[in-house]
C-alpha atoms as a printed R data frame, in Angstrom:
    type eleno elety resid chain resno       x       y      z
1   ATOM     1    CA   MET     A     1 -18.254  33.347  3.607
2   ATOM     2    CA   LYS     A     2 -18.568  30.911  6.398
3   ATOM     3    CA   LYS     A     3 -15.798  30.644  8.894
4   ATOM     4    CA   TYR     A     4 -16.221  26.984  9.410
5   ATOM     5    CA   PHE     A     5 -16.558  23.717  7.413
6   ATOM     6    CA   ILE     A     6 -18.154  20.535  8.380
7   ATOM     7    CA   GLN     A     7 -16.847  17.334  6.708
8   ATOM     8    CA   ASN     A     8 -19.659  14.985  5.918
9   ATOM     9    CA   THR     A     9 -18.086  13.051  3.126
10  ATOM    10    CA   PRO     A    10 -14.407  12.171  3.940
11  ATOM    11    CA   PHE     A    11 -12.202  10.877  1.151
12  ATOM    12    CA   ILE     A    12 -11.946   7.073  1.464
13  ATOM    13    CA   VAL     A    13  -8.372   6.139  0.520
14  ATOM    14    CA   PRO     A    14  -8.266   3.047 -1.698
15  ATOM    15    CA   THR     A    15  -6.202   0.249  0.098
16  ATOM    16    CA   THR     A    16  -5.412  -3.381 -0.710
17  ATOM    17    CA   ASP     A    17  -4.655  -4.488  2.896
18  ATOM    18    CA   GLY     A    18  -8.124  -4.313  4.431
19  ATOM    19    CA   LYS     A    19  -7.325  -0.931  6.202
20  ATOM    20    CA   LEU     A    20 -10.088   1.657  6.221
21  ATOM    21    CA   ILE     A    21  -8.762   5.226  5.862
22  ATOM    22    CA   GLU     A    22 -11.327   8.057  5.864
23  ATOM    23    CA   GLU     A    23  -9.407  11.313  5.361
24  ATOM    24    CA   HIS     A    24 -11.492  14.129  6.783
25  ATOM    25    CA   HIS     A    25  -9.166  16.994  6.220
26  ATOM    26    CA   GLY     A    26  -5.975  16.839  4.136
27  ATOM    27    CA   LYS     A    27  -4.525  16.833  0.545
28  ATOM    28    CA   ALA     A    28  -7.008  14.362 -0.895
29  ATOM    29    CA   SER     A    29 -10.139  15.609  0.880
30  ATOM    30    CA   THR     A    30  -9.871  19.212  1.203
31  ATOM    31    CA   ASP     A    31  -6.809  20.193 -0.709
32  ATOM    32    CA   ASN     A    32  -5.194  21.221  2.805
33  ATOM    33    CA   ASN     A    33  -1.370  20.730  2.743
34  ATOM    34    CA   ASP     A    34  -0.995  22.036  6.282
35  ATOM    35    CA   ILE     A    35  -2.594  19.122  8.247
36  ATOM    36    CA   SER     A    36  -4.422  15.920  7.641
37  ATOM    37    CA   ILE     A    37  -6.864  14.236  9.968
38  ATOM    38    CA   ALA     A    38  -7.869  10.746  9.257
39  ATOM    39    CA   HIS     A    39 -10.066   8.047 10.937
40  ATOM    40    CA   MET     A    40  -8.709   4.629 10.500
41  ATOM    41    CA   VAL     A    41  -9.500   1.004 11.252
42  ATOM    42    CA   ALA     A    42  -6.687  -1.506 10.964
43  ATOM    43    CA   PRO     A    43  -7.834  -5.113 10.748
44  ATOM    44    CA   PRO     A    44  -6.319  -7.804 12.826
45  ATOM    45    CA   ASN     A    45  -2.890  -8.927 11.816
46  ATOM    46    CA   TRP     A    46  -2.213  -5.886  9.585
47  ATOM    47    CA   SER     A    47   1.105  -4.085  9.185
48  ATOM    48    CA   GLU     A    48   2.668  -1.437  7.013
49  ATOM    49    CA   PRO     A    49   6.394  -1.293  5.737
50  ATOM    50    CA   PHE     A    50   8.806   0.860  7.690
51  ATOM    51    CA   GLN     A    51   8.813   4.496  6.763
52  ATOM    52    CA   THR     A    52  10.510   7.785  7.615
53  ATOM    53    CA   PRO     A    53   7.944  10.496  7.032
54  ATOM    54    CA   ASP     A    54   8.573  14.281  6.527
55  ATOM    55    CA   PHE     A    55   5.739  14.997  8.828
56  ATOM    56    CA   GLU     A    56   5.051  14.598 12.582
57  ATOM    57    CA   GLU     A    57   2.247  12.334 13.227
58  ATOM    58    CA   TYR     A    58  -0.145  12.109 16.210
59  ATOM    59    CA   THR     A    59  -2.175   8.954 16.888
60  ATOM    60    CA   TYR     A    60  -5.089   8.647 19.240
61  ATOM    61    CA   ILE     A    61  -6.456   5.062 19.830
62  ATOM    62    CA   ILE     A    62 -10.203   4.739 20.027
63  ATOM    63    CA   LYS     A    63 -10.651   1.001 20.275
64  ATOM    64    CA   GLY     A    64  -8.252  -1.937 20.369
65  ATOM    65    CA   LYS     A    65  -4.396  -1.855 20.360
66  ATOM    66    CA   LYS     A    66  -1.724  -0.735 17.839
67  ATOM    67    CA   GLN     A    67   1.898  -1.494 17.849
68  ATOM    68    CA   PHE     A    68   4.643   1.072 16.873
69  ATOM    69    CA   ILE     A    69   8.226   0.140 16.189
70  ATOM    70    CA   ILE     A    70   9.905   3.500 16.571
71  ATOM    71    CA   GLU     A    71  13.612   3.148 15.717
72  ATOM    72    CA   ASP     A    72  14.653   0.587 18.233
73  ATOM    73    CA   ASP     A    73  11.596   0.816 20.616
74  ATOM    74    CA   ILE     A    74   8.473  -1.381 20.405
75  ATOM    75    CA   ILE     A    75   5.421   0.359 21.816
76  ATOM    76    CA   ILE     A    76   1.940  -0.827 22.217
77  ATOM    77    CA   LEU     A    77  -0.849   1.621 22.680
78  ATOM    78    CA   GLU     A    78  -4.383   0.947 24.041
79  ATOM    79    CA   ALA     A    79  -7.674   2.686 23.743
80  ATOM    80    CA   GLY     A    80  -7.494   6.032 25.331
81  ATOM    81    CA   GLN     A    81  -3.747   6.463 24.732
82  ATOM    82    CA   SER     A    82  -2.124   8.729 22.285
83  ATOM    83    CA   ILE     A    83   1.304   9.392 20.900
84  ATOM    84    CA   LYS     A    84   3.324  12.016 18.879
85  ATOM    85    CA   ILE     A    85   6.148  10.915 16.608
86  ATOM    86    CA   GLU     A    86   8.459  13.514 15.278
87  ATOM    87    CA   ARG     A    87   9.176  14.032 11.648
88  ATOM    88    CA   ASN     A    88  12.082  12.084 10.136
89  ATOM    89    CA   THR     A    89  11.728   9.250 12.459
90  ATOM    90    CA   ARG     A    90  11.836   5.650 11.360
91  ATOM    91    CA   VAL     A    91   8.642   3.866 12.213
92  ATOM    92    CA   GLN     A    92   6.534   0.780 11.353
93  ATOM    93    CA   TYR     A    93   2.782   0.719 12.260
94  ATOM    94    CA   SER     A    94   1.124  -2.567 12.757
95  ATOM    95    CA   ASN     A    95  -1.777  -4.305 14.478
96  ATOM    96    CA   PRO     A    96  -0.533  -7.922 15.315
97  ATOM    97    CA   PHE     A    97  -3.523  -8.545 17.469
98  ATOM    98    CA   ASP     A    98  -6.672 -10.520 17.053
99  ATOM    99    CA   GLU     A    99  -9.050  -7.556 17.127
100 ATOM   100    CA   SER     A   100  -9.419  -4.387 14.963
101 ATOM   101    CA   CYS     A   101  -7.842  -1.217 15.957
102 ATOM   102    CA   GLU     A   102  -9.723   2.020 15.421
103 ATOM   103    CA   TYR     A   103  -7.825   5.268 15.731
104 ATOM   104    CA   ILE     A   104  -7.345   8.930 14.688
105 ATOM   105    CA   ALA     A   105  -4.252  10.027 12.827
106 ATOM   106    CA   ILE     A   106  -3.121  13.730 12.412
107 ATOM   107    CA   CYS     A   107  -0.278  14.478 10.327
108 ATOM   108    CA   LYS     A   108   1.415  17.916 10.133
109 ATOM   109    CA   PRO     A   109   2.069  18.926  7.472
110 ATOM   110    CA   ALA     A   110  -0.506  16.915  5.697
111 ATOM   111    CA   PHE     A   111   0.205  13.237  4.776
112 ATOM   112    CA   SER     A   112   0.974  12.483  1.048
113 ATOM   113    CA   ILE     A   113   2.594   9.404 -0.660
114 ATOM   114    CA   GLU     A   114   5.484  11.522 -1.626
115 ATOM   115    CA   ASN     A   115   6.427  12.592  1.913
116 ATOM   116    CA   VAL     A   116   5.706   9.350  3.776
117 ATOM   117    CA   ASN     A   117   9.065   7.671  2.555
118 ATOM   118    CA   ARG     A   118   7.975   4.060  2.788
119 ATOM   119    CA   GLU     A   119  10.613   1.364  2.505
120 ATOM   120    CA   ASP     A   120  10.252  -1.386 -0.142
């Protein structure tokens, strides 16, 4: 048995908002509940509802900019910057800018729709 796994076919999460989500490791792609790693591209003027996830999330910006509203703080990250957001923290992710934002997101434990706790 090999002690490694190379992911060549990430799970493409279906979206209706133009965002590309390629889960390389996680519940949907490799049945891993401990961690999820996804490559994402958020289109210009994209946003999600506020959420209070039951996981910690790390984000690394590859290209463009991404806005985070974390409780009462507005933070804008640019390419080459990263952030860790603790679990049970109210946050909204968005790209209110005129260019796409490409980034990597890592969630621990793994992302699931049941533990993201999005607001309506």
